C-alpha positions in Angstrom: -1.0 1.5 11.1 -4.7 -1.1 11.3 -6.1 -0.2 8.2 -3.4 0.0 6.4 -2.1 -3.7 7.3 -5.5 -4.9 6.8 -5.4 -3.4 3.1 -2.4 -4.9 2.7 -3.7 -8.0 3.5 -6.7 -7.9 1.5 -4.9 -6.8 -1.7 -2.0 -9.4 -1.9 -4.6 -12.0 -1.4 -6.6 -10.5 -4.7 -3.6 -10.3 -6.4 -3.2 -14.0 -5.7 -7.1 -14.8 -6.7 -6.4 -13.3 -10.1 -4.4 -16.2 -11.3 -5.8 -19.0 -9.3 -9.8 -18.0 -10.2 -9.6 -15.9 -13.3 -6.7 -17.8 -14.8 -4.5 -14.9 -15.7 -1.6 -17.4 -16.6 0.9 -14.0 -16.6 0.7 -13.6 -13.2 1.6 -17.1 -11.9 4.7 -16.7 -10.6 3.6 -13.9 -8.3 0.5 -15.2 -7.4 1.9 -17.8 -5.0 4.3 -15.4 -3.7 1.5 -13.2 -3.0 -0.3 -16.0 -1.3 2.2 -16.2 1.1 2.8 -13.1 1.5 -0.5 -12.4 2.5 -0.7 -15.1 5.3 2.6 -13.5 6.8 0.8 -10.1 6.7 -2.4 -11.7 8.3 -1.3 -12.1 12.3 0.1 -8.6 11.9 -3.1 -6.8 10.4 -4.2 -6.7 14.6 -0.9 -5.8 16.3 -1.8 -2.3 16.0 -5.3 -2.9 18.0 -3.4 -4.8 20.4 -0.5 -2.2 21.2 -3.3 0.6 21.5 -5.1 -1.0 24.1 -4.3 -0.9 27.7 -5.4 -4.1 28.2 -4.2 -6.0 25.0 -4.9 -9.6 27.0 -8.2 -9.6 26.3 -8.1 -8.8 23.0 -8.5 -12.5 22.4 -12.4 -11.9 23.3 -13.0 -10.5 20.2 -11.7 -13.8 18.2 -13.1 -16.3 21.2 -16.9 -14.7 21.9 -17.4 -13.4 18.3 -21.3 -11.5 17.8 -22.5 -9.1 14.9 -23.7 -6.8 17.3 -20.6 -4.6 17.1 -18.6 -4.2 13.8 -15.1 -5.1 15.7 -16.8 -8.1 17.3 -18.0 -9.3 13.8 -14.6 -8.6 12.8 -13.5 -11.8 14.9 -15.7 -13.9 12.8 -14.2 -12.4 9.3 -11.1 -12.5 10.4 -11.3 -16.4 11.5 -12.9 -17.3 8.3 -10.4 -15.4 6.4 -7.4 -16.9 7.9 -8.9 -20.1 7.6 -9.3 -20.1 3.7 -5.9 -18.8 3.2 -4.2 -21.4 5.5 -6.1 -23.7 3.5 -5.8 -22.6 0.0 -1.8 -22.6 0.9 -1.9 -26.5 2.2 -3.7 -27.6 -1.0 -1.1 -25.5 -3.1 2.1 -27.0 -1.1 0.8 -30.2 -0.1 3.4 -32.1 -2.9 5.7 -30.0 -1.3 5.1 -31.2 2.0 4.9 -34.8 0.9 8.2 -34.8 -1.2 10.2 -33.2 1.4 9.1 -35.3 4.2 9.8 -38.4 2.2 13.1 -37.3 1.2 13.6 -36.8 5.2 12.8 -40.3 5.5 15.1 -41.8 2.9 17.7 -40.1 5.3 19.3 -42.7 7.6 21.6 -41.0 10.3 19.1 -37.9 10.6 20.7 -34.7 12.4 18.1 -33.2 15.3 17.6 -30.6 12.8 16.8 -33.1 10.2 14.7 -35.3 12.2 12.6 -32.0 13.5 12.3 -31.2 9.9 11.4 -34.7 8.9 8.2 -34.4 12.1 7.2 -30.8 10.8 6.9 -31.5 7.1 5.1 -35.4 8.4 2.5 -33.3 10.3 2.0 -30.5 7.6 0.9 -33.6 4.9 -2.3 -34.3 7.5 -1.7 -37.6 6.5 -2.3 -37.2 2.9 0.5 -38.8 1.1 -1.3 -39.3 -2.3 0.3 -37.2 -4.7 -1.1 -38.6 -7.8 -2.1 -36.6 -11.0 -5.6 -36.7 -10.1 -5.0 -36.2 -6.5 -3.0 -32.7 -7.4 -5.9 -31.9 -9.9 -8.3 -32.3 -7.2 -5.8 -30.0 -5.6 -5.8 -27.3 -8.1 -9.9 -27.6 -8.1 -10.1 -27.0 -4.2 -7.7 -24.1 -4.7 -9.9 -22.4 -7.1 -12.6 -22.5 -4.8 -11.3 -21.7 -1.8 -10.0 -18.7 -3.8 -13.2 -17.6 -4.9 -14.6 -17.6 -1.8 -11.7 -15.8 -0.2 -12.3 -12.8 -2.7 -15.6 -11.5 -1.0 -14.0 -12.5 2.7 -10.7 -10.6 2.1 -12.6 -7.3 0.7 -15.4 -7.9 3.5 -12.6 -7.8 6.3 -10.8 -4.6 4.8 -14.5 -3.0 4.0 -15.7 -2.9 7.4 -12.7 -1.0 8.4 -14.5 1.7 6.2 -17.6 0.8 7.6 -16.4 1.4 10.9 -15.1 5.2 10.1 -18.0 5.3 7.6 -20.5 4.6 10.7 -19.7 7.4 12.9 -22.5 10.2 12.6 -20.6 12.2 14.9 -17.4 13.1 12.1 -18.1 15.0 9.5 -14.8 13.2 7.6 -15.8 10.0 7.9 -19.5 10.2 7.4 -20.0 8.3 3.9 -21.4 5.5 2.4 -18.7 5.4 0.2 -16.0 4.7 2.6 -15.6 1.2 2.6 -15.8 1.0 -0.7 -12.9 3.6 -1.1 -10.9 1.6 1.7 -11.3 -1.8 -0.5 -10.1 -0.2 -3.7 -7.4 1.3 -2.1 -6.1 -1.6 0.0 -6.3 -3.6 -3.3 -4.0 -1.1 -5.0 -1.4 -1.0 -2.0 -1.6 -5.0 -1.5 -0.5 -5.5 -5.3 2.3 -2.3 -5.2 3.4 -4.2 -1.7 4.0 -7.5 -3.8 5.5 -5.9 -6.6 8.2 -4.3 -4.6 8.7 -7.1 -2.0 8.9 -9.4 -5.0 12.1 -6.9 -6.6 13.6 -6.9 -3.8 13.5 -10.9 -3.2 14.6 -11.5 -6.8 17.6 -8.7 -6.2 18.6 -11.4 -3.5 18.3 -14.3 -5.6 20.3 -12.5 -8.2 23.2 -12.0 -5.7 23.3 -15.6 -4.2 22.9 -16.8 -7.5 26.0 -15.1 -9.1 27.7 -16.3 -5.8 26.4 -20.2 -6.2 26.2 -20.9 -9.8 30.3 -22.3 -9.7 29.0 -25.0 -7.4 25.8 -25.6 -8.5 25.5 -25.0 -12.3 22.0 -25.8 -12.6 20.9 -22.7 -11.0 19.2 -20.1 -12.9 22.0 -17.1 -14.4 21.2 -13.6 -13.0 20.2 -12.7 -16.4 17.7 -15.4 -16.9 16.4 -14.1 -13.4 16.4 -10.5 -14.2 14.0 -11.6 -17.7 12.0 -13.5 -15.4 11.4 -10.3 -13.4 11.1 -7.8 -15.6 8.3 -9.7 -17.3 6.1 -10.5 -14.0 6.6 -6.9 -13.0 5.5 -5.6 -16.4 2.3 -8.0 -16.1 1.4 -7.2 -12.6 1.6 -3.3 -13.0 -0.9 -3.7 -15.2 -3.5 -4.3 -12.9 -2.2 -1.8 -10.4 -2.9 0.9 -13.2 -6.5 -0.4 -13.2 -7.1 -0.4 -9.7 -5.3 2.6 -9.5 -7.7 4.6 -11.5 -10.8 2.6 -9.4 -9.5 4.2 -6.2 -8.6 7.7 -7.7 -12.1 7.9 -9.3 -14.1 7.1 -5.9 -11.8 9.2 -3.9 -12.1 12.4 -6.2 -15.9 11.6 -6.3 -16.4 11.8 -2.7 -14.6 14.8 -2.4 -16.4 16.3 -5.5 -19.9 15.1 -3.9 -19.3 16.4 -0.5 -18.5 20.1 -2.2 -21.5 19.8 -4.6 -23.7 18.8 -1.6 -22.3 21.4 0.6 -24.3 19.9 3.9 -24.1 22.0 7.2 -20.5 20.3 8.3 -19.0 21.6 4.7 -17.7 24.9 6.1 -15.5 22.8 8.7 -14.5 20.3 6.2 -13.7 22.9 3.5 -11.1 24.7 6.1 -9.5 21.2 6.7 -9.4 19.5 3.1 -8.1 22.8 1.4 -6.4 25.1 4.3 -5.1 22.6 7.2 -4.7 19.1 5.3 -4.0 20.7 1.9 -0.5 19.8 1.9 -1.1 15.9 3.2 -4.2 15.4 0.9 -3.4 17.3 -2.4 0.6 17.8 -2.0 1.5 14.2 -0.8 -1.4 11.9 -1.2 -2.9 12.6 -4.7 0.3 14.2 -5.9 3.3 12.3 -4.9 1.2 9.1 -3.7 -1.4 8.9 -6.8 -0.5 11.3 -9.9 3.2 11.0 -10.1 3.1 6.8 -9.7 0.4 6.8 -12.2 2.6 9.1 -14.7 5.5 6.3 -14.1 3.4 3.3 -14.9 2.1 4.8 -17.8 5.2 5.6 -19.5 6.1 2.8 -21.8 9.1 0.6 -21.3 8.6 0.3 -17.7 11.8 -0.7 -15.8 13.1 -2.3 -12.7 14.0 1.1 -11.0 11.0 3.0 -12.0 8.8 0.2 -10.8 10.4 0.6 -7.4 9.8 4.5 -7.3 6.4 3.8 -8.4 5.4 1.4 -6.3 6.9 3.1 -3.1 4.9 6.5 -4.0 1.9 4.2 -4.5 2.1 3.1 -0.5 3.4 6.6 0.4 0.0 7.5 -1.1 -2.4 5.1 0.6 -0.8 5.5 4.0 -1.1 9.1 3.6 -4.9 8.4 2.7 -5.3 6.6 5.9 -3.6 9.1 8.1 -6.0 11.6 6.4 -8.9 10.0 7.5 -8.1 8.7 10.8 -5.7 11.7 12.0 -7.4 14.2 10.1 -11.2 13.3 11.2 -9.8 13.4 14.8 -8.4 16.9 14.7 -11.9 18.6 14.4 -14.0 18.4 17.4 -17.8 17.5 17.0 -19.0 20.6 17.8 -17.2 22.3 15.4 -15.9 24.4 18.0 -11.9 24.1 16.9 -9.2 22.1 16.2 -6.4 19.7 17.7 -2.4 19.2 16.6 -1.3 15.7 16.7 2.6 15.5 17.4 3.7 11.7 16.3 6.0 10.8 18.9 9.3 9.8 17.3 12.1 8.6 20.2 10.6 6.3 22.7 10.9 7.4 26.0 8.9 5.1 27.8 6.5 1.9 26.4 3.6 3.9 25.5 5.4 6.7 23.3 6.8 3.4 21.8 3.5 1.5 21.1 1.7 4.9 20.0 5.0 6.6 18.0 7.3 6.1 15.3 8.9 2.7 16.4 6.0 1.0 17.1 5.0 1.9 13.4 8.2 0.8 12.2 7.8 -2.8 14.3 4.2 -3.3 12.9 6.1 -2.7 9.1 8.6 -5.2 9.7 7.2 -8.2 11.6 5.7 -9.2 8.0 8.8 -9.6 6.3 10.5 -11.4 9.1 7.1 -13.9 9.3 7.8 -14.6 4.8 11.1 -15.0 5.6 10.2 -18.2 7.9 7.3 -19.0 6.1 9.7 -19.4 2.6 11.6 -22.3 4.4 8.9 -24.3 4.6 6.7 -23.0 1.7 9.4 -21.8 -1.0 7.7 -19.1 -2.9 9.9 -19.9 -6.1 9.3 -23.5 -6.2 7.5 -25.5 -8.8 5.0 -26.4 -6.7 2.3 -28.3 -9.5 
């Protein structure tokens, strides 16, 4: 779950940067959505590591005492830098919203306790910058573009270093390849874009249901048909970029596999038995077949529908997760001395704290928390409100 979650963080940020840095106007609607979602994913990226540690309270030491003598310790610097960049970019994007909301609450004379708290929150979020003139908003846009440009290499390094950790382990024949960081980065972008598309579709479906119920009381709300049209347009445009990154990720993974077979180093015998025999179903059927080929064909067929996009993005996420599974679990399935194999059994039902943290329910908890954080962030930074 750890390399999977960090990949989602980096991929979601890269999707938002396609609009802010490269000016892809068609992605404007989903760019703000993916930026907020990336920020919701960020605190959860370290959660699998904390669950795995026997002394998780010491995990903060990575953040407080960063240094470059260890890849994990250097992660503290990268993670902190990336978090500051995303938080700063979000502030510039939503500064106008913070100011307008704070001023609106200030006008209310008899505030309730909740309204007073909201007024204090949005006043604090303005950081004293109340200027929303045209020149100030243009300066915000320039700042967002610079931060997004600086954030792309940091986001790639954030996940590339996870591949660096695996690729630098000389004792493990499956992990030892210089292509590992690049493969991780490409698949991270694929998984992040796929998750943003899937979450965007789910959120738009909820909005359509709410619109049907509330449109009688609030006729200014967009109709379900208007929301459906906007949803289809955004999904169709975003899926094109998903296809591009999928091609790059699949090419690199197959290139690595072919290169290993062609060079046939002394560890190739054990690797061949792992790849083509023990993990054949996981790698070629689930990862490449269901997770790469099937969604690639679904997105390639003209006239992409919302249902097909849901199935395609779900399969893409399955494929990327299985790639992480095959690297982490498959890499530890055989001994360093090539003396034999081990079998991993996933704990399904937790009977104690350890089986919860290391089992299915721990993974589901890690997967659920970003959606809850996204829901909370949307209360403060609405992803569908026009900010500039």
